[in-house]
N, C-alpha and C positions, 0 to 999 in steps of 0.2 A: 385641591379642595377649594371652594370659595372663600373669600376673606371673611364671610360671615360666620367662621368657624366659633367665634366667641360666643356668638348667639344660639349655638347649637345646644340641644338637651343632651343629657347623659345618654339615653336612648339613641338619639342620632348620631352622637359620637361612636357609641358601640356599633352601630349598623356599619356606619361609615369605616371603622377599624375592621369590620368582617368583610366588607367589599374589598378593602385594600388588600386584606390577606388573600382572597380569592383571585383578584388581579395579579398580586406578585408572584402566587402559585402557578400561574399560567404564563408567566413573563419570561423574555429572554433576559440574560445576564445584564444589559445595559440597561433595560427598562426597569429591573429590580432594583439597580442602584439609584436610578432617577425617583423611584417611590420611596426610598428609606426616608429621606426627611420629612415626607407627609406623614408617614406613618408613626415616625418619632414624635411629631407634633401631636398627633391624635392621641396617642397613649400617655404623653406628658399631661395633656388637658383631662383626660380621664381622670389621671392620678390626682393631678390638682383639686378635681372636682369630688374627691373622696371615692371615686369608684374603684371597684376591683378590677385590675388588669389582668386577664387570664396570662398564665405561663407561657402558653402557646405562642401568644402575640409578644411578649417580652423576649422570648427566646428567638423569635422571627427576627424582630428589630437587631437583636445582638448578631445574629448570622448576617444579617444585611449590612451592618457596621463592619463586620468582618470582611465582607465582600467589597465594601467601599474603600477600606484600608489596604486590602491587596491590590486593587485596581490602581489605587494612586502609586503604589510601590512598582507596578508593571510597568507603568507610564514614566517612571523616572529614567532620565538619560544614565547611561553607564559610563 
C-alpha cells in the first residue's frame, strides 16, 4: 500500500481491505504471510476511524497471524 494510507478515506480503506482479501484468497502461503502486515494496518486504520471492520476480515487477519507464527516456528533450528 502506498504511504498515502493516512490520507485515504474510509471508503478507500474499505476497498483496499476488500482487494487485499481477494488477493490473499488467491495467494500461496508465502504471499499470504507477506500481505498480513498490510491487511493488519488497513484494518487498524479503519477501526481507529470508527468504521466497522467486518468479522470475516478480522478472522482472516487472525488466521494470517497464526500462519505467520507457525511459519516462524517451522524455521527455528532444532
